[in-house]
N, C-alpha and C positions, 0 to 999 in steps of 0.2 A: 495306599498308605494306611499302616494300622496305628491309630492314635491310643496309646497308653499311659497319658498323662493328666486323667480326669480329677486327679488331685489338685492339679494346678488351675484348671478351668473346664467348663463343660460346653458343649455344644448346645445352642438354644434349642428347646423342644419346637418343632413346628406348630403344636397345637397353642404354645404360648406366644409365638409370634403372632398367630392370626386373630388372638385376643389383643394383642399391642396396636395392630395396624389401624384400626380406627382412629385411635387417639393420637397418632400420627399423621392422620389424613384430615377426616371431616370433623372430628370432635377434638380441635386443638384449642379450645377456650382455656384461659387461665383459670384454675380452679377456684383462685380464692375472690374472683369477681362476684358481684351480687347480681348481674343480669341472668336471664335466662339461658343464654348460650353456654354458661359456664355450669348448668345444673347438672348434665351427664357426667361431665369429668368429677364435677363434686361428689356424686353419688359413687362414680366409680373409685375414688379414693377411700370412701366410706367403707364400701364391700371390702375392698383390698384389704383395709385394715382389720376388718372384722375376719376375714378368711385367714389371715396370717395368726390371728390372735387364737382362733380356734385350734389352729393347725400346733400351737405350742402350749395350749392350756391357759391363756392369759386372757386378760380383759382389753376391751378395744383400745381404752385409754390408755394403754401401758405400751403401745406400739408405736414407736417414732421413727420416721423414714428419714435415710442418710444416703450419702452417695457409695457405701459400702463398708466392708468389714473394717479396713484400715480406720475410717472416720469412727466409727462406731466405737472401736476400741479406744482411740484417742479421745472421745466424748466421755467415755465412761472413766476412764482413769484422771482425765485433767479437769473434768467436770466435777469430779468429787473433791479432787485436792483445791481447786480455787475457791471453794466454799468455805476452807480454813487458812486461806491466805498461804497455802503450801506448807503449813505446819501441821502436816500429817505424815501418814505412814503407809507404803504401798508395799504386799509382798506378792511374790509372783516366783514362776519357776525358771530354772535356767534354759527350758527348751521351748518357751514360747515363741509364737510368731514373732516376726520382727515389729509388728504393727504394736506389739505390746512392750517387747524388751527395748524398743527404741523411744517409746513414749516414756516407759518408766526411767531411761537415761535422761531424757529431757527434764522430767520433773527433778531428778536430782540435782540437774545444774541449777535449777529454781529454789532448791533449800530442801525439798522432799525427801524423806528417808526412804530407801527402797532396799530391801532384801530378796535375793534371788535363790530359792530352795534348790537343791540340787534332787534329782530325781534317781529311782531305783536302775538297774540295768537294761529292763524292759522299757523304761520310759513312763513309769508312774510314778505321780506325786503322792507320796506316802502321808496318811493321817498323823502318824506318830513325828515325821519330820515338820510338818506343818505346825503342831503343837508347839514343838521347840522353838520354833521361830517367832511365834505367837506370843509366847509365854517369856523367852529368855532372850530377847534383842534389845539394844538401846532404843528407846523411844516408844517401848510398848504401851505406855499411857496415852500415847497420840489417838486421834482417829485413824481407824485403819480400814483399807480396803485389799482385799485379797483377790487377786486375778489369776485363774488356772484353766486353761483350755479344756473343752469338754473332750475332744480328742486333737492327736497330735497330726499335724500336717505332713510329716516327713514319714513316721512310720505306723501311723493309724491307731496307736494305743489308746484306749477309752479310759479317761480318768474316773476315779471314785467321786464325783462332784458332789452327789447327796450326801456322803460322809464328810467330805471337804467344808461343805456349805455349813452344816450343822454345827462343825467344830468352831468354824469361824464365828457364828453366831452366839455361840456359847461363851466366847471370848470378847463379845462386844463388838465384832468387827463385820463390815459389810462384804459381800461375795460376787465378784462379776465371773462370768466366765465367755470365752471367746469360743462361740458357736459354730465358726464359719466351716470348718472342717466336717462337723458332723450333721447339722440341720439338713434334714431332707435324705440322709442316709442311715441313719439310725431314729427311734422313736425320742422326742424330747418333750417332756411337760415340764415346765418351769416351776410349778408347785411341788412336783415330786422331787425335784433337784434343789428346790429351796434356794434357787439363787436370786440375787436382786437384779443383776441385769445381765442380758445376754446378747451377745454380737452375731450379726449374722449376714451374709452377701449371697445376692441371687445367683451369680454366675456359677456359685460350686454345686447348685442343683436346678441346672439346665435353664438357667433364666438368663435376662441381659446383663451385660457388666455395667458397672457404675451406679448400681444401688443397691441397697443394703437396709437393715433396720438395726435399731437398739431397744431392746425390752428394758424398761424401768419399771420395777414393781411399785404399784400404787403406794404412795408415802414415802418414797425415797428422793431425798432432795438432791439436786445437780444443777450447775449451773449452766446457763445457756451455750450452746455451741457456737451460735452466730447471733448476732443481733440485727434487726431489721425488722420485717414484716412479724405477722401475728401467726405465720405458720407452725404447724407442730406445737401446738398451744404455746407459743411465742419462745420456745425453747432451742429451734433449728429455723431460723428464717430463710428465705429462698423459695422462688417460684417451684412448685411442686413438678416432678417429672412423672407426669400421669401414666404415660405409655409404658415406663419402666416399672413403675409402681404395681399397675395391673398385671404385668408380665411376671413380677417377682411372686405375686399372690398366686397367680395360676400355676406357676412352676412349682412353688411350695406344695400347692394342694395335691398336684399330679403326684409329686415324688412321695408325699408321705402317704397317699393311697396305694403306693406300688412299691413300698419300701422292703416289704417280704417277699415279693417276686424277684424284685431286683437282687435282693441279697441272695436268695437261692441260685440265681444265674451267676453272680461274681463269684460267690464261694466255690460253685462247681469249677468254673475256671481257673480258680486258684487252686483246687484240690489237683487239676490236671497237670498244671506247671510243676506243683511241690510234687505230684507222683513220678514226673517224669525225671526230675532233678534226682530223685531218690533211686530209681529205677536205673539210671546212668551211673551211679555211685559217685556222683559229684559231690565236691565238698562244699557246702553253702550254709548261710546262716538264715534263719527267719526273724528279722527284725520285730521287734516289738512286745507286746505281752499277749497272752491268750486270748484277751478280750479285746478286739480289734474292729475298726468300721471294715466292712466288706472293700 
């Protein structure tokens, strides 16, 4: 079998799996406990948070662990909206992942105003379109969150996030990006992008399924996702999945270090396919914009 659906999920890296195994076997303590047996899992959590933060140019305390990209997207949109008793506004695009689109639809049912921006033929969210939505729609005076994915999960188009986030901030809006499809495949620095929140999922970059994180810029207020214990600064309760968190950090570090070599390999494969189609005189369309993830 030739597996050609790595945009949907990736195989776990064996180097990542080896990092996880100790926390599935000998070091199985609950990291939230105060006794000595929990010290190694607790330290592993801290180191994983530091590693992830370094990979995206963030601070350690800005990384919050979740069960994946869908939860992170839900938390970003719903956590922001609930601060205003749903009397706020969300702007997103028509080609977001369902984790954002269906969350925005759920917020609409709760009374939130939601606008869905069209994109260009190449799948680009254009700054001039966003400016129209920020300036000329009903409810523009409300607290606003803009959510635009870093790269599209179907056609790979990379969005001009830095430009879009600057425009949002100029209009007093906050900016969230769903980075699930991009992280680990292109270099991402949250400070260069200027985003307030970023969602990520480990299984997209050769980590385990069922684990992800939400970057929340220091100073950005958000309501807790789950009430309970004091995990994740009391914003996301629940016993930490130490093995998967360790695996996610290891996978992200490896993929970020290998971005250039992986890109060269993938683009070379793409050139072969496109070249063959062209040589055969076949009628085909290359979806997406010129700037796309490999």
